[in-house]
N, C-alpha and C positions, 0 to 999 in steps of 0.2 A: 503493501498501500502504499510505504514512505516513495519507495523507486519509481512508482507512478506519479506522483505527486512531485520528486525531481524531475520527471522526464516531462512533464506538461509542462514546469517551470522553465524547463529548457528551451521548448519549445517554441514559449513565449520568450524570450530571450533572442532567441537567433531573429523571428519574423520580425521584433524591432529593432537587433543589429542592422536586417536586413533593408527594411524601410526606410531605417536610416542613412543607410551607403544610397539608397535610389534617390532619396532626396538631394542627400549631397551632389549625385551625379548628374540630378535635373539641375539643379542650381550650375552648377558647373556648363551644363550643354548647352545652359540657354543664358549663360552670360551674368545670370543674376548675383554671382559671385565671381570672386576671381581664383584665381590657383591657387593662390596663397591660404583665403581661407578655406577654403575646402582642404587644403590638406591639412589646418589645425582642426578641420571640424570632421577629416578621419581619425586623424588620432587619437581625438578624443572617443571619439566612438568608440573605438579598438580598445583602449585603455581602461572607458568606464563599463562598455560593457562584454568585449571580449576576455577582457583577464575572469569575470561572472561565468562567463561562459566554458572556458578554457577550465574552469575551478570544479562546475558542476559534471563538464563530461568525464575529466579525469577520476573522480568519483564515482560515477557510475561506469568506467572503463565497458561502455556501449561495444566500441571497435574490437577489442579484444573479446567479447561475448560474442560477436557477429562470424571472428575470424576460429573461434573454437566450435560454432556452428556448423559451416561453412565446411571448415574440416572434417568433422565427424560425418556427414552428408555424404562430402563426397569418396568417405573408407566407406559409409553403406552402399554409394550407389557404385565401387569398386567390386566391391565385395558379391553384391547381387550379380552384375555382368558375369565377374570370373565363372558363375556357379552357374548361369543361363547358359554362356557361350564359350 
């Protein structure tokens, strides 16, 4: 249950992060903001949200779990193919 809340929080942070990046991009493309302003905004967003995202991601260790599941699936598929063919 706790992991589910942390995953939901992580998804929310990713959404906020990418929305902010999109806003910076639009401001840059429409010449609403200078390159320097956009650069400052980018690094502000990166330090503000990026560190929090990385912290939760590391705590949940999602990539490691996905890799383990993939390896197990590959092993089972190979075992099936070996016995069938």
